[in-house]
N, C-alpha and C positions, 0 to 999 in steps of 0.2 A: 504494500500500499504506499502511495506516495507521502514522504514526510512533508512537502509544502502542501499538499491537499490537506493532509492533516492537521497542520499548523494553522490555515487559513480557516478550516472548519471550527477549530477550538477559539480563535481569535477573541470572539465576543464574551468568553466565559473566562479569560486569563487574569491571573494576578497583575498586579502592577510590574513587578519584577519578571513575570512570565511573557508580558505583553512586549517589555522591552526586548527580550530574547527571541520572541517571535517575529517583531518588525526586523530585527538586525538580521535574523536567518533568512527573511524572504528579500529584504533591499540588499543586503551585503554578502549572499549566500558564498560567493566564490572565494571571499576571505576565509571563510570557515577553513577550507582546506589546508592552511598552513597556521591555524590558531589552534593552542592548547586550551583546555577548559579554563585555565587561569587567564589566560589572555583574552577569550570570548568574554569571560566574566567582567574583566576591565574595559574592554570594548563597548560592551552593551550597557555598562554601568550598574552592574548587579554583583552579589557574591558568587564566589564558586559553587557554593551549596545548590544555589538557584540554578545553575547549569545542570547540573546533576538531576536536579528535582524535575527539572523541565524536560530533559531526556528522558527519564523513567516515567512521567506523564503521558509523553508520546508513545510510549509502549518499549522503550529500548532499556536495556540493563544498566547502561552509563553512558557516557560522553562518546567515547570510541566508537560505540555502536552507532550513535545518533549522528557522529560525525562521517562516517561510512556512508550511512543513508543518504546523507546531505549530497555526498560527491555521487553517490549513483543517480540521484534526481539531476544533479546539473548534468552528467554524462547523457542522460534520457532526454534533456531539454535540448541538448545540441544535434541529436538523432531526429526527435520530434518536437520541434518550435511549436509553442501554443501560439495560437491566431491571436493577433492583436485585439484587445477589447476597449472599449471607452463609455465613458457616460454620457448618457443622451441629453443633450441640452435643448431647452426650449426654442432656440432659434437655427437647431439643426432642421436642413432641407429634408423630406421624406426620403431621398434615396441613400441619405447618410444615417437616418434613424433605422432602415432596413438594413443597411450593412453593418452596424453597429448591435443591432438586436441579433443578426444572425451570427456575428462573432461571439457575442455574449452567451448565446444558447448552446453555441459548438462548445466553448469552454466549459460550461456547466455540465453539460453531457460527459466531457471528456472526465471531469472530475468526479462526477458521481461513479463513474464508471470504475474509477481508480479506488474509491472508499469501500466499495462492495466485492467480496471475493465470490467466486464461482462457488466455494463452499457453502457461504451464506446462501445464495441463490437456490443451491440444491437443497438444503434443510428446509427452505421457505416452501420450495415446490412440494417436497413430498409430506409436508405437515399438511398443506392445502389438500392434497389429494386423499389423505386418511381421514378430514374432518366430516363429522356427520352434519354439523351446521358450521355457517361462516357468518359472522356479521361483521362488517365493514362500517367503522365509527370515525366520523370527522365534522369539522366544523367550518365555517367562513369559506374561503377558496378551495381548500382541500376537499370539501364535500364533493365537488364535481368530479374529483379525481376517485372519489370514493364510488360514486354512481358509474362512473364509466368502467372502473373495476369488477363491480358488481354485476353490469350488464355482460363483460367479457367472461367471467365465471359462468354466468347463468348459460350462455351460448354452449358452454361445454357440459352443460346439463349438471352442473355444482350447485350445492343448495347454499346460495349466497344473496344476502339482502345488505343494503346501505341503509344507515340510519344517521340522521344529524339531530333530530328531537332528542333532548336528552329524557325525557319520560319515557318515550317510545322505545330508546335504546336501552334503558334500566329495567323495563318491563321483559324486553326480548332477551337480555342477558340474564335473566332470573332464569330463565327455563334453560340454560345451558350450563355444560358439565364437563367432565374431564376428556370427553371425547370431541368436544367443539373447538372452534378457533375464533378469536376476536383478532381482525386486523385494526389497529388504531393507527391513524395518520393524523399527526401533528407537527409541523415545521419546527415550534419551538419545543415541543415534548412538554407543554406547560398548560395546554389548553384546558380549562377547567371540568368541562363537560365531558370531554374524551379521557381524561385522566380519571375521573369519577366511575366512569364505565369500566374502564380499566381495572380499577381496583377491585370492583365489583366481581368481574370475571376471574381475577386472581382468587378471589374466596372461594369461587366456585369450581376453581382447579381448571379452569379452562386453559388450552395454550394461547399465547399472546404473541402475536407478530406484529411489531412497531417500524413505522416510518417515520423517522424524525431526524433533526440535525446530528450531527458527528459529535461524540462526545456523552458525557452523564447527563441525564436531565431526568426528571421524574417519571416520565413515561417509558423510557428506555430502560429504566431500573426493575421496571415491572415484567420485562420481554422476556420470554423464552427464546425468541430469535429476532434479531435487529438487522433492519437495512437501513442504509445513511442517506440522508438528502444533504444537499450543498447549500451554505447559505452565501448568498453574495448579494451587492448592492443592487436592487431592482431598478430597471430603468425609469420606471413611474413609480413615485411613493405609493406603497399599499396594494399597488397593482398584482403582485405575487406572480408574475410573468416566469421570473426564472425557477422560483420554487415549485410550480407546475410543470415546468421542462423537467427538473428533477426528479419529481415525483412519477410523471408520466414515463420516464425512463425505466424505472424501477417496474411499474407497473406491466409495461409491454414486454420487459424480459421475463417476468412471471408468467405472463401469458402465454408467451411464444414457447417456452419451456414446459409448461403444462400441456399445451395442444400437441407438441413433437414428442411427449412422453406417451402418446396413447393415439393409436390410431383410429379407435372408434370417437375419441374426443373430436380428432380432426374431421371427421365425416359429420359429428354434430353441429361443429361450427361452420362448416359448410352449408348444413341444410339451414340452419338459422338465418344465415347471409343470404340464401335465396329466398328464404321467406319475406325477408326484410326487403329485399329487392323487388318482390311482387307487390308488397303492400305500397310501396312507393309508386306505382305504376298504376293503382287502382284509380 
């Protein structure tokens, strides 16, 4: 998993010392090749112990492993340069808006891919396949993604519903047990309604699959299986455009993986599409 992507994902939740190290790593990563932990601490204006704790927070045993991971990322950037991105300004012409949005979405897709391993996807797919009941819970802009996911699963004949109303979701989760699955989608991992339903599901011993930002948050702490979305500056405030891009990628990988895993489900999906096409022409 990319070190730079992990740092960017964790950046909003870091302490002051950790944020200094994060910014130095992202902005002056090439310098880390030649620095010791003491020299990095001095350059970033933090203590040496902060460097070690920062490395461990990212999942490395210590500074040497962190430094090696940074070097690997730098080498990868040379081979696969990231497309240029930019903030969309109010005076940008439409052509430039389109170009910036495309590059931003490309970057978000790439980073979401790097945050989630094949093993994570495989665990999620196997859990969805074995669930007797599936409820997808989300609020706000994420609910449109929950509806889309539920429709995709229904095309395969899987018992999935999407709920946004907290009362309806709480009523339904009360009927769920250890053989059932709650898929909870929350960008922040702190949506009160989604979190409440997830806590109920945990009491009922349901399996919980979460889609939320990388790092610890109240929702992912309840999860049996975690998939991670990427946080970035939205081109338009509160539009959730890039958030939906990240969530959509996860959902589409799961749907395609499920469809490809079962020939019967492939045929079901084809029939569902045929029926929908017929209805559109009535």
